C-alpha positions in Angstrom: 0.0 0.0 0.0 1.2 3.5 -0.7 1.5 6.4 1.6 -1.5 8.1 -0.2 -3.7 5.0 0.4 -7.2 6.1 0.5 -8.4 3.1 2.5 -7.5 4.6 5.8 -9.3 7.8 4.9 -12.4 5.9 3.8 -12.4 4.1 7.1 -12.1 7.4 8.9 -15.0 8.8 6.8 -17.1 5.7 7.5 -16.6 6.1 11.2 -17.6 9.8 10.9 -20.7 8.7 8.9 -21.7 6.2 11.8 -21.2 9.1 14.3 -23.4 11.4 12.3 -26.0 8.6 12.0 -26.1 8.3 15.9 -26.6 12.0 16.1 -29.4 12.0 13.5 -31.2 9.3 15.4 -30.9 11.1 18.6 -32.4 14.1 16.8 -35.2 12.0 15.6 -36.0 10.9 19.1 -35.9 14.4 20.4 -38.2 15.5 17.5 -40.8 13.0 18.5 -40.5 13.9 22.2 -41.0 17.7 21.1 -44.1 16.8 19.1 -45.4 14.8 22.0 -44.9 17.6 24.3 -46.5 20.1 22.0 -49.6 17.8 21.7 -49.8 17.0 25.4 -49.5 20.7 26.3 -52.1 21.7 23.7 -54.5 19.0 24.9 -54.0 19.9 28.6 -54.5 23.6 27.8 -57.8 22.6 25.9 -59.0 20.7 28.8 -58.3 23.5 31.2 -60.1 26.1 28.9 -63.1 23.7 28.6 -63.2 23.5 32.5 -62.8 19.7 32.5 -59.8 19.7 34.6 -60.5 22.7 36.8 -59.2 26.2 36.5 -55.6 25.8 38.0 -53.2 28.6 36.8 -50.4 26.5 37.5 -51.7 23.7 35.1 -52.3 26.5 32.4 -48.8 27.8 32.8 -47.4 24.3 32.8 -49.3 23.4 29.5 -48.2 26.6 27.8 -44.5 25.9 29.0 -44.9 22.4 27.5 -46.2 23.8 24.1 -43.4 26.5 24.1 -40.6 24.2 25.2 -41.7 21.7 22.6 -41.7 24.2 19.8 -38.2 25.5 20.7 -36.8 22.0 21.1 -38.5 20.9 17.8 -37.0 23.8 16.0 -33.5 23.3 17.3 -33.5 19.5 16.6 -35.0 19.7 13.1 -32.2 22.3 12.0 -29.6 20.0 13.7 -31.0 17.0 11.8 -30.9 18.9 8.6 -27.2 20.0 9.1 -26.3 16.4 10.2 -27.9 14.9 7.1 -26.1 17.5 4.9 -22.8 16.5 6.5 -23.6 12.7 6.0 -24.2 13.4 2.3 -21.0 15.3 1.9 -19.1 12.5 3.7 -20.8 9.7 1.7 -20.0 11.7 -1.6 -16.3 12.0 -0.6 -16.3 8.3 0.4 -17.6 7.4 -3.0 -15.0 9.6 -4.7 -12.2 8.1 -2.7 -13.5 4.5 -3.6 -13.7 5.6 -7.3 -10.0 6.5 -7.2 -8.9 2.9 -6.0 -7.2 1.0 -8.8 -8.7 -2.3 -8.5 -6.9 -5.4 -9.8 -8.7 -7.6 -12.2 -8.5 -11.2 -11.2 -8.8 -13.6 -14.0 -11.4 -16.3 -13.8 -9.4 -19.5 -13.6 -11.5 -22.7 -13.5 -11.1 -24.8 -10.6 -9.8 -28.3 -11.0 -11.8 -30.7 -8.9 -9.9 -33.9 -7.8 
């Protein structure tokens, strides 16, 4: 192997792609939790407004906080997910380019002699 062997670089890129995939999965989980918080807060606020739960100011503030916190968390994680996916695409393109540079050897098809 030569000093400019792209195999090591490909291995590093693949490790980076795996890290990015883990980050993306974590973002997806937070996005789901954020959507759940938004929905839960909205339902709780609706219940409070309709008077089914009582008229507790603490519960009303808590439901508003859940909705707002969910929105902030959702926005943050969606943008992080988009950036992570863009970085993964770039890394995969670089990996494909490096693989394309490898000079593969052609192995002749030699029939096997069976005893």
